[in-house]
C-alpha positions as CSV (number, residue, x, y, z in Angstrom):
1,M,-8.9,-15.5,3.4
2,K,-8.5,-11.8,6.0
3,Y,-7.2,-9.0,4.6
4,I,-7.0,-5.2,5.2
5,Q,-7.6,-3.0,1.9
6,V,-7.0,0.6,1.8
7,D,-7.7,2.6,-1.0
8,D,-6.3,6.6,-1.7
9,L,-3.3,6.4,0.7
10,L,-1.5,8.6,-0.2
11,T,-2.0,12.9,-1.8
12,P,-1.9,12.4,-5.5
13,S,1.0,14.9,-5.5
14,Y,3.2,12.7,-3.5
15,L,2.2,9.3,-5.2
16,Q,2.8,11.3,-8.5
17,R,6.4,12.3,-7.0
18,L,6.2,7.9,-6.4
19,Y,5.8,7.1,-9.4
20,K,8.4,9.2,-11.5
21,L,11.2,8.1,-9.7
22,T,10.4,4.8,-10.2
23,S,9.2,4.4,-13.3
24,G,12.6,4.8,-15.5
25,M,11.8,9.2,-15.6
26,N,14.9,10.0,-13.0
27,G,17.5,7.5,-13.1
28,F,16.6,5.1,-10.0
29,P,18.6,2.0,-9.5
30,W,17.5,-1.1,-9.9
31,F,18.7,-3.8,-9.1
32,F,18.4,-6.9,-11.7
33,L,17.9,-10.0,-10.6
34,S,19.1,-12.8,-13.7
35,E,17.0,-16.1,-11.7
36,D,13.2,-15.0,-10.6
37,I,12.1,-12.0,-8.8
38,S,10.4,-14.0,-6.3
39,Y,13.3,-15.4,-4.1
40,T,16.1,-13.0,-3.9
41,P,19.4,-14.2,-3.5
42,T,19.7,-13.1,0.2
43,A,15.8,-14.4,0.8
44,A,17.0,-14.5,4.8
45,Q,13.9,-17.6,5.4
46,F,16.0,-20.4,2.7
47,G,19.9,-18.7,3.0
48,D,20.8,-20.5,-0.4
49,V,17.3,-20.4,-2.2
50,P,17.4,-23.9,-4.4
51,L,16.1,-22.1,-7.5
52,G,16.7,-25.2,-9.6
53,D,13.7,-26.8,-7.3
54,I,11.6,-24.3,-8.8
55,P,9.8,-24.4,-12.4
56,E,10.8,-23.5,-15.1
57,E,7.5,-21.7,-16.1
58,Q,6.6,-19.7,-12.5
59,K,10.5,-18.4,-13.1
60,T,10.6,-14.6,-14.6
61,L,13.4,-11.9,-13.8
62,G,12.6,-9.0,-12.6
63,F,14.3,-5.6,-11.2
64,T,14.3,-5.5,-7.3
65,H,15.5,-1.8,-5.3
66,V,15.5,-3.2,-1.6
67,L,14.7,0.5,0.4
68,L,15.2,-1.8,4.5
69,D,16.0,-4.9,5.8
70,Q,16.5,-6.6,9.0
71,E,19.6,-7.7,7.7
72,G,20.8,-3.4,7.9
73,V,20.3,-2.8,4.3
74,E,19.0,0.9,4.2
75,S,18.9,2.7,0.8
76,P,20.4,6.2,0.4
77,F,16.1,6.5,-1.1
78,L,14.7,5.1,2.4
79,P,13.7,8.6,3.3
80,M,11.8,9.6,0.1
81,F,9.4,6.6,1.1
82,Q,9.3,7.6,4.9
83,P,6.3,9.2,4.8
84,L,4.3,6.5,2.3
85,L,5.7,3.9,5.6
86,D,4.2,6.4,7.9
87,S,0.8,6.3,5.9
88,V,1.1,2.8,6.0
89,S,1.5,2.5,9.6
90,D,-1.7,5.0,10.1
91,A,-4.0,3.4,8.3
92,L,-3.5,0.2,10.2
93,P,-5.4,-1.0,13.2
94,Y,-2.6,-1.3,16.1
95,P,1.2,-0.4,15.8
96,V,3.9,-2.2,13.5
97,E,7.5,-2.8,13.2
98,F,7.9,-2.5,9.8
99,F,12.2,-4.8,9.1
100,R,11.4,-4.7,5.1
101,A,10.5,-2.6,2.1
102,R,11.3,-3.8,-1.2
103,L,10.4,-1.8,-4.7
104,A,10.0,-4.7,-7.3
105,L,9.5,-3.8,-11.4
106,Q,8.6,-6.8,-13.5
107,L,8.4,-6.2,-17.4
108,A,6.1,-7.9,-20.0
109,N,7.2,-10.6,-21.3
110,G,4.4,-12.5,-22.8
111,K,3.5,-15.0,-20.5
112,D,0.1,-14.9,-19.1
113,S,0.0,-16.7,-15.4
114,H,1.3,-16.4,-11.9
115,N,4.9,-16.8,-10.4
116,G,6.3,-18.8,-7.8
117,P,4.0,-18.6,-5.0
118,H,6.1,-18.4,-2.0
119,T,6.0,-16.1,1.4
120,D,8.5,-13.6,2.2
121,H,9.7,-14.7,5.5
122,E,9.5,-18.0,7.8
123,S,8.7,-16.2,11.0
124,D,5.2,-14.7,12.1
125,H,4.7,-11.7,10.3
126,Y,2.5,-9.5,8.2
127,A,3.0,-8.0,4.5
128,A,1.7,-5.6,2.4
129,L,1.8,-4.6,-1.0
130,F,1.2,-0.9,-1.8
131,Y,0.7,-0.3,-5.5
132,L,2.2,2.9,-7.0
133,H,0.0,3.1,-11.0
134,D,-2.5,0.7,-12.5
135,S,-1.5,-2.5,-14.1
136,S,-1.8,-5.7,-15.2
137,G,-0.7,-8.5,-13.7
138,D,-2.8,-9.1,-10.5
139,T,-1.2,-10.9,-7.2
140,V,-2.4,-14.0,-6.6
141,F,-3.3,-15.3,-3.5
142,F,-3.8,-19.6,-3.1
143,H,-5.5,-21.6,-0.1
144,E,-2.1,-22.9,0.8
145,Y,-0.6,-21.5,4.0
146,D,3.0,-21.9,5.7
147,N,2.1,-22.7,9.0
148,P,5.3,-23.2,11.1
149,I,3.4,-26.7,12.7
150,Y,5.0,-27.9,9.4
151,G,8.5,-28.2,10.6
152,D,11.7,-26.6,10.2
153,V,12.7,-24.1,7.4
154,D,13.6,-26.5,5.5
155,Q,11.1,-28.8,5.6
156,R,8.6,-26.5,4.8
157,W,10.2,-25.2,2.0
158,Q,10.7,-28.6,1.0
159,K,6.7,-29.0,1.4
160,A,6.0,-25.3,-0.4
161,R,8.3,-26.8,-3.7
162,L,6.2,-30.5,-3.7
163,Q,2.6,-29.0,-2.9
164,S,-0.5,-28.6,-4.9
165,Y,-1.7,-25.1,-5.2
166,H,-5.5,-23.7,-5.6
167,E,-6.0,-20.1,-6.6
168,C,-8.4,-18.4,-3.5
169,F,-8.1,-14.7,-4.0
170,R,-6.3,-12.2,-6.9
171,C,-5.8,-8.3,-6.0
172,R,-5.3,-6.1,-9.3
173,P,-2.6,-3.6,-8.8
174,E,-4.6,0.3,-8.8
175,A,-2.5,3.1,-7.9
176,N,-2.4,3.9,-4.5
177,K,-3.9,0.6,-3.0
178,L,-2.6,-0.8,-0.1
179,F,-3.5,-4.7,0.7
180,A,-2.3,-6.0,3.7
181,F,-2.2,-10.0,4.7
182,D,-0.9,-12.8,6.4
183,G,2.4,-13.7,5.9
184,H,2.0,-17.1,5.9
185,Q,-0.2,-16.9,3.1
186,F,0.9,-17.8,-0.1
187,H,0.9,-15.9,-2.7
188,S,2.4,-14.7,-6.2
189,S,2.9,-11.7,-9.0
190,S,2.0,-11.9,-12.3
191,N,4.1,-10.4,-15.3
192,P,2.1,-7.0,-16.9
193,T,-0.2,-8.5,-20.1
194,T,-1.1,-4.9,-21.2
195,N,1.3,-3.1,-19.9
196,P,4.7,-2.3,-20.3
197,F,6.6,-2.3,-16.9
198,R,5.1,-3.2,-13.3
199,V,6.1,-1.7,-10.1
200,I,5.3,-2.6,-6.9
201,L,6.4,-1.8,-3.0
202,N,6.5,-4.9,-1.0
203,L,6.4,-4.8,2.7
204,N,6.2,-7.1,5.3
205,F,5.9,-5.9,9.5
206,Y,5.8,-7.5,12.8
207,C,2.4,-6.2,14.8
208,D,1.8,-7.7,18.7
209,H,-2.1,-7.8,18.1
210,D,-3.9,-9.6,15.3
211,L,-3.8,-7.5,12.7
212,F,-7.2,-8.7,11.9
213,D,-9.0,-7.8,15.2
214,F,-11.1,-4.8,14.4
215,T,-12.3,-4.0,18.0
216,K,-9.8,-1.7,18.4
217,S,-11.6,0.8,21.0
């Protein structure tokens, strides 16, 4: 599995400001998802996502806040995160175009297992996670890959629900860490077990180059 990891992406003072903002200290608006945090009701890649097809043990409720998406959503809090997006762009080897930025808040629920394996979008894109604090609840990656040759979106969705998954890598949430990967790679969140909550920023973006070609001059 190819990935780019950048530690200590932000200055400590800016990171602390974002953490305070999103961790319940300043009345930040979180929006409740009662069925599953991995598949939002407006998921562009699957339209009306058939959540009934997802195993109950892989569903978990949670909270989200969409800062930016290609449907025209732009949160009033986006300007506070724009320096973070700029830092991500500067840390990557080629220029990128963000089309989605989504914060996720998960609570400890006594479940020590990963949630539903998924990809964030059906298009050729890259994804990245930024961890705002140290936490339990690894991000789990799988060998399985959502290759567009498998058919249209509906066919790929059905394949994703029926296939078996085999874990290949885990990324532990550590404050100020950026982790970028191929957007077709199936992955999953996990709920925290040793602390009460877990806050991450999920980014999706396009790049005109192979992000993992490090021969850039």
